[in-house]
N, CA, C and O atoms as CSV, one atom per row, in Angstrom:
chain,resi,resn,atom,element,x,y,z
A,1,MET,N,N,92.384,40.477,161.550
A,1,MET,CA,C,93.057,39.300,161.741
A,1,MET,C,C,94.138,39.330,161.885
A,1,MET,O,O,94.765,40.043,161.102
A,2,ALA,N,N,94.764,38.714,162.758
A,2,ALA,CA,C,96.413,38.587,163.057
A,2,ALA,C,C,96.780,37.686,162.201
A,2,ALA,O,O,96.254,36.636,161.831
A,3,LYS,N,N,98.122,38.428,161.822
A,3,LYS,CA,C,99.170,37.533,160.880
A,3,LYS,C,C,100.392,37.155,161.618
A,3,LYS,O,O,100.771,37.847,162.562
A,4,THR,N,N,101.027,36.103,161.247
A,4,THR,CA,C,102.210,35.507,161.964
A,4,THR,C,C,103.300,35.637,160.964
A,4,THR,O,O,103.024,35.257,159.826
A,5,TYR,N,N,104.628,36.162,161.212
A,5,TYR,CA,C,105.778,36.256,160.454
A,5,TYR,C,C,106.556,35.157,161.185
A,5,TYR,O,O,106.535,35.080,162.413
A,6,SER,N,N,107.269,34.278,160.381
A,6,SER,CA,C,108.259,33.156,160.653
A,6,SER,C,C,109.604,33.565,159.988
A,6,SER,O,O,109.636,33.869,158.795
A,7,ALA,N,N,110.629,33.569,160.713
A,7,ALA,CA,C,112.008,33.776,160.031
A,7,ALA,C,C,112.253,32.477,159.388
A,7,ALA,O,O,113.199,32.426,158.602
A,8,LYS,N,N,111.522,31.373,159.605
A,8,LYS,CA,C,111.769,30.004,159.035
A,8,LYS,C,C,111.095,29.917,157.448
A,8,LYS,O,O,111.189,28.941,156.703
A,9,ASP,N,N,110.455,31.089,157.172
A,9,ASP,CA,C,109.772,31.205,155.749
A,9,ASP,C,C,110.683,32.001,154.924
A,9,ASP,O,O,110.241,32.405,153.848
A,10,VAL,N,N,111.964,32.309,155.279
A,10,VAL,CA,C,112.829,32.973,154.472
A,10,VAL,C,C,113.912,31.914,154.150
A,10,VAL,O,O,114.446,31.181,154.982
A,11,SER,N,N,114.193,31.946,152.611
A,11,SER,CA,C,115.389,31.192,152.092
A,11,SER,C,C,116.213,31.872,151.220
A,11,SER,O,O,115.697,32.572,150.348
A,12,VAL,N,N,117.901,31.739,151.355
A,12,VAL,CA,C,118.752,32.446,150.798
A,12,VAL,C,C,119.344,31.322,149.699
A,12,VAL,O,O,119.899,30.333,150.178
A,13,ILE,N,N,119.267,31.415,148.577
A,13,ILE,CA,C,119.954,30.363,147.824
A,13,ILE,C,C,121.072,31.041,146.742
A,13,ILE,O,O,120.843,31.676,145.712
A,14,VAL,N,N,122.176,30.723,147.270
A,14,VAL,CA,C,123.359,31.348,146.483
A,14,VAL,C,C,124.114,29.982,145.561
A,14,VAL,O,O,124.696,29.061,146.135
A,15,ASP,N,N,123.976,30.068,144.167
A,15,ASP,CA,C,124.189,29.405,143.143
A,15,ASP,C,C,123.701,27.989,143.516
A,15,ASP,O,O,124.549,27.126,143.290
A,16,GLY,N,N,122.794,27.641,143.919
A,16,GLY,CA,C,122.066,26.190,144.251
A,16,GLY,C,C,122.277,25.945,145.533
A,16,GLY,O,O,121.589,25.045,146.016
A,17,VAL,N,N,123.339,26.708,146.507
A,17,VAL,CA,C,123.456,26.441,147.901
A,17,VAL,C,C,122.582,27.268,148.800
A,17,VAL,O,O,122.468,28.486,148.664
A,18,TYR,N,N,121.889,26.473,149.845
A,18,TYR,CA,C,120.851,26.921,150.733
A,18,TYR,C,C,121.726,27.696,152.012
A,18,TYR,O,O,122.370,26.952,152.754
A,19,LEU,N,N,121.745,28.764,152.199
A,19,LEU,CA,C,122.446,29.327,153.292
A,19,LEU,C,C,121.648,28.937,154.517
A,19,LEU,O,O,120.445,28.685,154.442
A,20,THR,N,N,122.415,28.886,155.780
A,20,THR,CA,C,121.808,28.147,157.060
A,20,THR,C,C,122.713,28.988,158.006
A,20,THR,O,O,123.783,29.503,157.684
A,21,GLY,N,N,122.122,29.043,159.204
A,21,GLY,CA,C,122.969,29.448,160.366
A,21,GLY,C,C,122.834,31.043,160.250
A,21,GLY,O,O,123.820,31.776,160.326
A,22,PHE,N,N,121.672,31.464,160.082
A,22,PHE,CA,C,121.678,33.210,160.148
A,22,PHE,C,C,121.896,33.862,161.508
A,22,PHE,O,O,121.720,33.264,162.569
A,23,GLY,N,N,122.294,35.135,161.405
A,23,GLY,CA,C,122.429,35.944,162.768
A,23,GLY,C,C,120.924,36.431,162.919
A,23,GLY,O,O,119.997,35.956,162.263
A,24,GLU,N,N,120.807,37.385,163.815
A,24,GLU,CA,C,119.586,37.885,164.200
A,24,GLU,C,C,118.886,38.629,162.723
A,24,GLU,O,O,117.802,38.336,162.219
A,25,SER,N,N,119.790,39.572,162.281
A,25,SER,CA,C,119.110,40.186,161.089
A,25,SER,C,C,119.153,39.425,159.823
A,25,SER,O,O,118.950,40.155,158.853
A,26,MET,N,N,119.326,38.365,159.574
A,26,MET,CA,C,119.493,37.544,158.575
A,26,MET,C,C,119.475,38.146,157.149
A,26,MET,O,O,120.526,37.895,156.560
A,27,VAL,N,N,118.772,38.721,156.568
A,27,VAL,CA,C,119.048,39.544,155.183
A,27,VAL,C,C,118.355,40.833,154.945
A,27,VAL,O,O,117.287,41.209,155.429
A,28,GLU,N,N,119.163,41.465,154.092
A,28,GLU,CA,C,118.438,42.817,153.720
A,28,GLU,C,C,118.695,42.895,152.410
A,28,GLU,O,O,119.836,42.591,152.060
A,29,VAL,N,N,117.792,43.282,151.461
A,29,VAL,CA,C,117.840,43.620,150.132
A,29,VAL,C,C,117.319,45.014,149.658
A,29,VAL,O,O,116.224,45.502,149.937
A,30,GLU,N,N,118.414,45.625,148.803
A,30,GLU,CA,C,117.765,47.032,148.384
A,30,GLU,C,C,118.510,47.424,147.227
A,30,GLU,O,O,119.679,47.126,146.980
A,31,LYS,N,N,117.594,48.237,146.422
A,31,LYS,CA,C,117.963,48.503,145.063
A,31,LYS,C,C,118.791,49.888,145.248
A,31,LYS,O,O,118.479,50.740,146.080
A,32,SER,N,N,119.828,49.988,144.405
A,32,SER,CA,C,120.752,51.254,144.410
A,32,SER,C,C,120.275,52.266,144.082
A,32,SER,O,O,120.908,53.269,144.411
A,33,GLU,N,N,119.127,52.442,143.397
A,33,GLU,CA,C,118.530,53.723,142.694
A,33,GLU,C,C,116.910,53.582,143.056
A,33,GLU,O,O,116.304,52.535,143.287
A,34,SER,N,N,116.411,54.873,143.041
A,34,SER,CA,C,115.027,54.854,142.738
A,34,SER,C,C,114.764,54.535,141.257
A,34,SER,O,O,115.637,54.715,140.408
A,35,ASN,N,N,113.525,54.049,140.960
A,35,ASN,CA,C,113.032,53.419,139.850
A,35,ASN,C,C,112.637,54.556,138.787
A,35,ASN,O,O,112.534,54.327,137.581
A,36,PHE,N,N,112.417,55.877,139.413
A,36,PHE,CA,C,112.143,57.181,138.521
A,36,PHE,C,C,112.803,58.406,139.327
A,36,PHE,O,O,112.887,58.465,140.554
A,37,GLU,N,N,113.140,59.126,138.647
A,37,GLU,CA,C,113.727,60.510,138.983
A,37,GLU,C,C,112.817,61.653,138.625
A,37,GLU,O,O,112.644,61.881,137.427
A,38,PRO,N,N,112.241,62.367,139.488
A,38,PRO,CA,C,111.485,63.715,138.979
A,38,PRO,C,C,112.354,64.799,138.817
A,38,PRO,O,O,113.479,64.785,139.315
A,39,LYS,N,N,111.898,65.794,138.121
A,39,LYS,CA,C,112.352,67.070,137.800
A,39,LYS,C,C,111.441,68.202,137.744
A,39,LYS,O,O,110.416,68.025,137.086
A,40,VAL,N,N,111.605,69.287,138.284
A,40,VAL,CA,C,110.588,70.361,138.354
A,40,VAL,C,C,111.192,71.511,137.623
A,40,VAL,O,O,112.261,72.059,137.891
A,41,GLY,N,N,110.167,71.869,136.439
A,41,GLY,CA,C,110.440,72.965,135.944
A,41,GLY,C,C,110.438,74.625,136.380
A,41,GLY,O,O,109.880,74.851,137.454
A,42,ALA,N,N,110.857,75.499,135.844
A,42,ALA,CA,C,110.682,76.770,136.580
A,42,ALA,C,C,109.271,77.376,136.927
A,42,ALA,O,O,109.042,78.200,137.812
A,43,GLN,N,N,108.156,76.670,135.848
A,43,GLN,CA,C,106.899,76.951,136.327
A,43,GLN,C,C,106.250,76.064,137.002
A,43,GLN,O,O,105.021,76.084,137.072
A,44,GLY,N,N,106.931,75.244,137.537
A,44,GLY,CA,C,106.151,73.951,138.523
A,44,GLY,C,C,105.895,72.831,137.904
A,44,GLY,O,O,105.459,71.907,138.591
A,45,ASP,N,N,106.093,72.627,136.481
A,45,ASP,CA,C,105.921,71.560,135.940
A,45,ASP,C,C,106.722,70.445,136.068
A,45,ASP,O,O,107.923,70.708,136.121
A,46,VAL,N,N,106.386,69.139,136.141
A,46,VAL,CA,C,106.909,68.158,136.747
A,46,VAL,C,C,106.936,67.061,135.662
A,46,VAL,O,O,105.917,66.709,135.068
A,47,VAL,N,N,108.346,66.460,135.401
A,47,VAL,CA,C,108.789,65.479,134.734
A,47,VAL,C,C,109.061,64.422,135.024
A,47,VAL,O,O,109.066,64.621,136.239
A,48,ARG,N,N,109.351,63.217,134.912
A,48,ARG,CA,C,110.081,62.152,135.503
A,48,ARG,C,C,110.595,61.260,134.552
A,48,ARG,O,O,109.998,60.927,133.528
A,49,ALA,N,N,111.757,60.859,134.913
A,49,ALA,CA,C,112.554,59.890,134.179
A,49,ALA,C,C,112.756,58.641,134.672
A,49,ALA,O,O,113.132,58.494,135.835
A,50,GLN,N,N,112.530,57.596,133.847
A,50,GLN,CA,C,112.624,56.370,134.060
A,50,GLN,C,C,114.261,55.920,134.377
A,50,GLN,O,O,115.177,56.149,133.587
A,51,VAL,N,N,114.398,55.335,135.505
A,51,VAL,CA,C,116.095,54.979,135.827
A,51,VAL,C,C,115.972,53.582,135.657
A,51,VAL,O,O,115.204,52.830,136.256
A,52,HIS,N,N,117.112,53.204,134.458
A,52,HIS,CA,C,117.149,51.662,134.093
A,52,HIS,C,C,118.355,51.263,134.806
A,52,HIS,O,O,119.214,50.704,134.124
A,53,ASN,N,N,118.610,51.457,136.164
A,53,ASN,CA,C,119.763,50.785,137.017
A,53,ASN,C,C,119.212,49.934,137.707
A,53,ASN,O,O,118.415,50.181,138.612
A,54,ASN,N,N,119.687,48.507,137.243
A,54,ASN,CA,C,119.142,47.442,137.996
A,54,ASN,C,C,120.123,46.797,139.085
A,54,ASN,O,O,120.045,45.629,139.467
A,55,LEU,N,N,121.061,47.740,139.526
A,55,LEU,CA,C,122.041,47.252,140.292
A,55,LEU,C,C,121.272,47.456,142.013
A,55,LEU,O,O,120.402,48.261,142.345
A,56,GLY,N,N,121.888,46.537,142.755
A,56,GLY,CA,C,121.122,46.274,144.041
A,56,GLY,C,C,122.265,45.685,145.205
A,56,GLY,O,O,123.443,45.526,144.884
A,57,THR,N,N,121.833,45.428,146.385
A,57,THR,CA,C,122.856,44.728,147.275
A,57,THR,C,C,121.856,43.672,147.801
A,57,THR,O,O,120.655,43.918,147.911
A,58,ILE,N,N,122.383,42.545,148.103
A,58,ILE,CA,C,121.900,41.872,149.273
A,58,ILE,C,C,122.847,41.428,150.297
A,58,ILE,O,O,123.942,40.913,150.073
A,59,LYS,N,N,122.253,41.708,151.610
A,59,LYS,CA,C,123.383,41.447,152.765
A,59,LYS,C,C,122.879,40.276,153.449
A,59,LYS,O,O,121.661,40.201,153.617
A,60,VAL,N,N,123.653,39.327,153.880
A,60,VAL,CA,C,123.181,38.239,154.515
A,60,VAL,C,C,124.270,38.447,155.920
A,60,VAL,O,O,125.427,38.868,155.926
A,61,THR,N,N,123.534,38.047,156.895
A,61,THR,CA,C,124.313,37.811,158.185
A,61,THR,C,C,124.303,36.502,158.723
A,61,THR,O,O,123.236,35.958,159.007
A,62,LEU,N,N,125.504,35.892,158.904
A,62,LEU,CA,C,125.421,34.687,159.283
A,62,LEU,C,C,126.333,34.466,160.680
A,62,LEU,O,O,127.284,35.183,160.989
A,63,GLN,N,N,125.871,33.392,161.407
A,63,GLN,CA,C,126.408,33.303,162.576
A,63,GLN,C,C,127.816,32.619,162.601
A,63,GLN,O,O,127.940,31.559,161.986
A,64,GLN,N,N,128.569,32.994,163.072
A,64,GLN,CA,C,130.353,32.552,163.094
A,64,GLN,C,C,130.456,31.323,162.683
A,64,GLN,O,O,131.397,31.009,161.954
A,65,LEU,N,N,129.402,30.301,163.120
A,65,LEU,CA,C,129.907,28.763,162.876
A,65,LEU,C,C,128.890,28.413,161.867
A,65,LEU,O,O,128.568,27.237,161.695
A,66,SER,N,N,128.334,29.444,161.149
A,66,SER,CA,C,127.454,28.691,159.936
A,66,SER,C,C,128.201,28.027,159.339
A,66,SER,O,O,129.398,28.311,159.359
A,67,PRO,N,N,127.680,26.827,158.549
A,67,PRO,CA,C,128.886,25.890,157.545
A,67,PRO,C,C,128.801,26.447,156.241
A,67,PRO,O,O,129.296,25.781,155.332
A,68,GLN,N,N,128.226,27.635,155.947
A,68,GLN,CA,C,128.636,28.485,154.536
A,68,GLN,C,C,129.573,29.383,154.689
A,68,GLN,O,O,129.893,29.893,153.616
A,69,ILE,N,N,130.188,29.810,155.679
A,69,ILE,CA,C,131.242,30.675,155.921
A,69,ILE,C,C,132.295,30.646,155.186
A,69,ILE,O,O,132.758,31.675,154.693
A,70,SER,N,N,132.832,29.439,155.006
A,70,SER,CA,C,133.955,29.189,153.813
A,70,SER,C,C,133.777,29.192,152.487
A,70,SER,O,O,134.582,29.551,151.628
A,71,TYR,N,N,132.497,28.704,152.330
A,71,TYR,CA,C,131.900,28.671,150.928
A,71,TYR,C,C,132.285,30.241,150.430
A,71,TYR,O,O,133.094,30.594,149.572
A,72,LEU,N,N,131.250,31.187,151.439
A,72,LEU,CA,C,131.109,32.341,150.767
A,72,LEU,C,C,132.632,33.329,150.944
A,72,LEU,O,O,132.820,34.354,150.290
A,73,ASP,N,N,133.376,32.910,151.705
A,73,ASP,CA,C,134.572,33.626,151.857
A,73,ASP,C,C,135.400,33.267,150.575
A,73,ASP,O,O,136.141,34.116,150.080
A,74,ARG,N,N,135.247,31.686,149.896
A,74,ARG,CA,C,136.057,31.221,148.740
A,74,ARG,C,C,135.205,32.181,147.355
A,74,ARG,O,O,135.876,32.533,146.385
A,75,LEU,N,N,133.803,32.491,147.440
A,75,LEU,CA,C,133.183,33.007,146.409
A,75,LEU,C,C,133.879,34.545,146.522
A,75,LEU,O,O,134.293,35.097,145.503
A,76,ALA,N,N,133.970,35.179,147.831
A,76,ALA,CA,C,134.366,36.502,147.647
A,76,ALA,C,C,135.770,36.753,147.138
A,76,ALA,O,O,136.025,37.870,146.688
A,77,ASN,N,N,136.744,35.775,147.170
A,77,ASN,CA,C,137.882,35.837,146.895
A,77,ASN,C,C,138.195,35.289,145.316
A,77,ASN,O,O,139.240,35.602,144.745
A,78,SER,N,N,137.432,34.659,144.851
A,78,SER,CA,C,137.256,34.446,143.425
A,78,SER,C,C,136.694,35.106,142.489
A,78,SER,O,O,137.032,34.905,141.322
A,79,GLY,N,N,135.641,36.107,142.843
A,79,GLY,CA,C,134.985,36.984,141.951
A,79,GLY,C,C,133.963,36.541,141.307
A,79,GLY,O,O,133.465,37.304,140.479
A,80,LYS,N,N,133.463,35.414,141.470
A,80,LYS,CA,C,132.686,34.684,140.620
A,80,LYS,C,C,131.423,35.090,140.399
A,80,LYS,O,O,130.783,35.126,141.450
A,81,LEU,N,N,130.797,35.418,139.423
A,81,LEU,CA,C,129.297,35.792,139.000
A,81,LEU,C,C,128.459,34.814,139.453
A,81,LEU,O,O,128.516,33.759,138.821
A,82,VAL,N,N,127.588,34.873,140.501
A,82,VAL,CA,C,126.601,33.617,140.768
A,82,VAL,C,C,125.173,34.235,140.929
A,82,VAL,O,O,124.958,35.396,141.276
A,83,PRO,N,N,124.186,33.253,140.613
A,83,PRO,CA,C,122.815,33.756,140.997
A,83,PRO,C,C,122.428,33.521,142.339
A,83,PRO,O,O,122.730,32.526,142.998
A,84,VAL,N,N,121.639,34.636,142.771
A,84,VAL,CA,C,121.318,34.690,144.455
A,84,VAL,C,C,119.950,34.940,144.494
A,84,VAL,O,O,119.515,35.805,143.733
A,85,SER,N,N,119.161,34.328,145.263
A,85,SER,CA,C,117.482,34.308,145.176
A,85,SER,C,C,117.415,34.413,147.019
A,85,SER,O,O,117.993,33.654,147.798
A,86,VAL,N,N,116.576,35.528,147.352
A,86,VAL,CA,C,115.919,35.657,148.646
A,86,VAL,C,C,114.342,35.236,148.492
A,86,VAL,O,O,113.635,36.003,147.839
A,87,ILE,N,N,113.829,34.216,148.983
A,87,ILE,CA,C,112.657,34.091,149.203
A,87,ILE,C,C,111.966,34.055,150.545
A,87,ILE,O,O,112.449,33.566,151.566
A,88,TYR,N,N,110.697,34.667,150.424
A,88,TYR,CA,C,109.947,34.504,151.623
A,88,TYR,C,C,108.663,33.912,151.164
A,88,TYR,O,O,107.965,34.558,150.382
A,89,SER,N,N,108.269,32.676,151.606
A,89,SER,CA,C,107.296,32.038,151.135
A,89,SER,C,C,106.121,32.215,152.161
A,89,SER,O,O,105.158,31.448,152.160
A,90,GLY,N,N,106.260,33.373,153.126
A,90,GLY,CA,C,104.958,33.486,153.877
A,90,GLY,C,C,103.987,34.464,153.280
A,90,GLY,O,O,103.934,34.471,152.050
A,91,THR,N,N,103.262,35.234,153.896
A,91,THR,CA,C,102.371,35.836,153.143
A,91,THR,C,C,102.539,37.413,153.457
A,91,THR,O,O,102.503,37.732,154.645
A,92,PRO,N,N,102.715,38.390,152.521
A,92,PRO,CA,C,102.742,38.002,151.173
A,92,PRO,C,C,103.903,37.451,150.459
A,92,PRO,O,O,104.933,38.104,150.624
A,93,LYS,N,N,104.000,36.365,149.671
A,93,LYS,CA,C,104.922,36.038,149.123
A,93,LYS,C,C,106.079,37.017,148.426
A,93,LYS,O,O,105.682,37.921,147.690
A,94,GLU,N,N,107.351,36.862,148.629
A,94,GLU,CA,C,108.074,37.884,147.995
A,94,GLU,C,C,109.349,37.193,147.348
A,94,GLU,O,O,109.765,36.229,147.991
A,95,THR,N,N,110.009,37.497,146.248
A,95,THR,CA,C,111.153,36.989,145.858
A,95,THR,C,C,112.051,38.030,145.388
A,95,THR,O,O,111.637,38.861,144.580
A,96,SER,N,N,113.338,38.062,145.858
A,96,SER,CA,C,114.310,39.051,145.486
A,96,SER,C,C,115.372,38.307,144.980
A,96,SER,O,O,115.876,37.427,145.678
A,97,SER,N,N,115.951,38.646,143.377
A,97,SER,CA,C,116.817,37.713,142.759
A,97,SER,C,C,117.606,38.635,141.869
A,97,SER,O,O,117.324,39.722,141.363
A,98,ALA,N,N,118.980,37.662,141.820
A,98,ALA,CA,C,119.974,38.495,140.696
A,98,ALA,C,C,120.502,37.114,139.920
A,98,ALA,O,O,120.759,36.086,140.547
A,99,THR,N,N,120.632,37.231,138.453
A,99,THR,CA,C,121.216,36.045,137.862
A,99,THR,C,C,122.601,36.249,138.091
A,99,THR,O,O,123.328,35.272,138.269
A,100,GLU,N,N,123.100,37.532,138.110
A,100,GLU,CA,C,124.536,37.932,138.389
A,100,GLU,C,C,124.895,38.587,139.639
A,100,GLU,O,O,124.499,39.700,139.985
A,101,ALA,N,N,125.616,37.874,140.246
A,101,ALA,CA,C,125.901,38.747,141.780
A,101,ALA,C,C,127.227,38.196,142.042
A,101,ALA,O,O,127.555,37.179,141.431
A,102,TYR,N,N,128.111,38.789,142.956
A,102,TYR,CA,C,129.253,38.639,143.569
A,102,TYR,C,C,129.390,39.205,144.664
A,102,TYR,O,O,128.995,40.341,144.924
A,103,VAL,N,N,130.150,38.216,145.637
A,103,VAL,CA,C,130.447,38.625,147.163
A,103,VAL,C,C,131.421,39.871,146.918
A,103,VAL,O,O,132.289,39.856,146.045
A,104,THR,N,N,131.195,40.933,147.763
A,104,THR,CA,C,132.283,42.012,147.410
A,104,THR,C,C,133.669,42.004,148.110
A,104,THR,O,O,134.670,42.628,147.757
A,105,LYS,N,N,133.516,41.113,149.249
A,105,LYS,CA,C,134.671,41.061,150.043
A,105,LYS,C,C,134.407,39.812,151.069
A,105,LYS,O,O,133.255,39.422,151.253
A,106,PRO,N,N,135.444,39.244,151.685
A,106,PRO,CA,C,134.979,38.400,152.840
A,106,PRO,C,C,134.819,39.096,153.944
A,106,PRO,O,O,135.345,40.183,154.180
A,107,ALA,N,N,133.856,38.293,154.875
A,107,ALA,CA,C,133.545,39.062,155.946
A,107,ALA,C,C,134.608,39.572,156.873
A,107,ALA,O,O,135.727,39.060,156.873
A,108,GLY,N,N,134.284,40.577,157.670
A,108,GLY,CA,C,135.052,40.720,158.924
A,108,GLY,C,C,135.054,39.838,159.666
A,108,GLY,O,O,134.122,39.038,159.740
A,109,ARG,N,N,136.099,39.790,160.377
A,109,ARG,CA,C,136.195,38.585,161.532
A,109,ARG,C,C,136.309,39.319,162.756
A,109,ARG,O,O,137.067,40.286,162.833
A,110,LYS,N,N,135.474,38.852,163.907
A,110,LYS,CA,C,135.771,39.152,165.111
A,110,LYS,C,C,135.692,38.161,166.309
A,110,LYS,O,O,134.544,37.810,166.583
A,111,TYR,N,N,136.669,37.653,167.060
A,111,TYR,CA,C,136.826,37.051,167.908
A,111,TYR,C,C,136.554,37.135,169.562
A,111,TYR,O,O,137.550,37.557,170.151
A,112,SER,N,N,135.776,36.921,170.163
A,112,SER,CA,C,135.520,37.529,171.655
A,112,SER,C,C,134.965,36.198,172.582
A,112,SER,O,O,134.876,35.038,172.179
A,113,LYS,N,N,134.721,36.561,173.539
A,113,LYS,CA,C,133.937,35.511,174.712
A,113,LYS,C,C,132.674,34.945,174.104
A,113,LYS,O,O,132.162,33.916,174.544
A,114,GLU,N,N,132.156,35.658,173.042
A,114,GLU,CA,C,130.876,35.004,172.517
A,114,GLU,C,C,131.083,34.993,171.121
A,114,GLU,O,O,131.963,35.639,170.552
A,115,THR,N,N,130.033,34.043,170.422
A,115,THR,CA,C,130.329,34.128,169.108
A,115,THR,C,C,129.805,35.210,168.196
A,115,THR,O,O,128.668,35.593,168.473
A,116,GLU,N,N,130.465,35.850,167.047
A,116,GLU,CA,C,130.248,36.886,166.336
A,116,GLU,C,C,129.315,36.748,165.143
A,116,GLU,O,O,129.211,35.550,164.878
A,117,ASP,N,N,128.676,37.422,164.411
A,117,ASP,CA,C,127.892,37.418,163.280
A,117,ASP,C,C,129.062,37.670,162.263
A,117,ASP,O,O,130.086,38.227,162.661
A,118,ARG,N,N,128.930,37.277,160.983
A,118,ARG,CA,C,129.582,37.778,160.047
A,118,ARG,C,C,128.635,38.203,158.770
A,118,ARG,O,O,127.678,37.587,158.301
A,119,GLU,N,N,129.207,39.443,158.362
A,119,GLU,CA,C,128.117,39.854,157.080
A,119,GLU,C,C,128.774,39.844,156.030
A,119,GLU,O,O,129.921,40.273,155.897
A,120,TYR,N,N,128.037,39.312,155.142
A,120,TYR,CA,C,128.387,39.393,153.737
A,120,TYR,C,C,127.498,40.387,152.446
A,120,TYR,O,O,126.278,40.492,152.316
A,121,GLU,N,N,128.269,40.837,151.857
A,121,GLU,CA,C,127.304,41.649,150.744
A,121,GLU,C,C,127.558,41.102,149.026
A,121,GLU,O,O,128.581,40.779,148.423
A,122,PHE,N,N,126.573,41.156,148.745
A,122,PHE,CA,C,126.409,40.551,147.303
A,122,PHE,C,C,126.168,42.031,146.311
A,122,PHE,O,O,125.362,42.939,146.516
A,123,GLN,N,N,126.829,41.937,145.577
A,123,GLN,CA,C,126.766,43.105,144.766
A,123,GLN,C,C,125.986,42.636,143.231
A,123,GLN,O,O,126.604,42.150,142.284
A,124,CYS,N,N,124.427,42.925,143.255
A,124,CYS,CA,C,123.833,42.307,142.201
A,124,CYS,C,C,123.949,43.377,140.664
A,124,CYS,O,O,124.075,44.600,140.598
A,125,LEU,N,N,123.881,42.678,139.909
A,125,LEU,CA,C,124.162,43.288,138.666
A,125,LEU,C,C,122.626,43.474,137.889
A,125,LEU,O,O,122.354,44.354,137.072
A,126,ASP,N,N,121.849,42.555,138.306
A,126,ASP,CA,C,120.421,42.634,137.617
A,126,ASP,C,C,119.180,42.387,138.862
A,126,ASP,O,O,118.266,41.626,138.542
A,127,LEU,N,N,119.143,42.912,140.036
A,127,LEU,CA,C,118.300,42.783,141.150
A,127,LEU,C,C,116.714,42.804,140.357
A,127,LEU,O,O,116.431,43.526,139.400
A,128,LYS,N,N,116.022,42.065,140.862
A,128,LYS,CA,C,114.570,41.789,140.454
A,128,LYS,C,C,114.163,41.810,142.038
A,128,LYS,O,O,114.773,41.180,142.902
A,129,MET,N,N,112.929,42.714,142.287
A,129,MET,CA,C,112.200,42.692,143.536
A,129,MET,C,C,110.902,42.262,143.241
A,129,MET,O,O,110.398,43.010,142.404
A,130,GLU,N,N,110.131,41.323,143.604
A,130,GLU,CA,C,108.853,40.801,142.851
A,130,GLU,C,C,108.145,40.358,144.195
A,130,GLU,O,O,107.026,39.846,144.163
């Protein structure tokens, strides 16, 4: 049976503010490290160590005229820690969230004959992907 994806089922919330005016790539979520690291001994025995690193990144791409551009630039300049959530309400439902995250820097700016996207990266200190 065919399934249907809709970008409108994705919400990004930063400190209670819903982001709007996304660019084509919208949002990316990624952990910084694997959850486990395997190690192979001299005789081929394998053990693994659990990695307790909850760092990760959330990258959002907004259109140049998104109403939240100035808000995210201010957050980047302040260094304030904020909660961030990415929620996909389609099937299967997915939530990626951090209670402590900060915008690493203001987005690069490019001006041309067409509107250009702005990319913001959140460094998440406690990323959970469910």
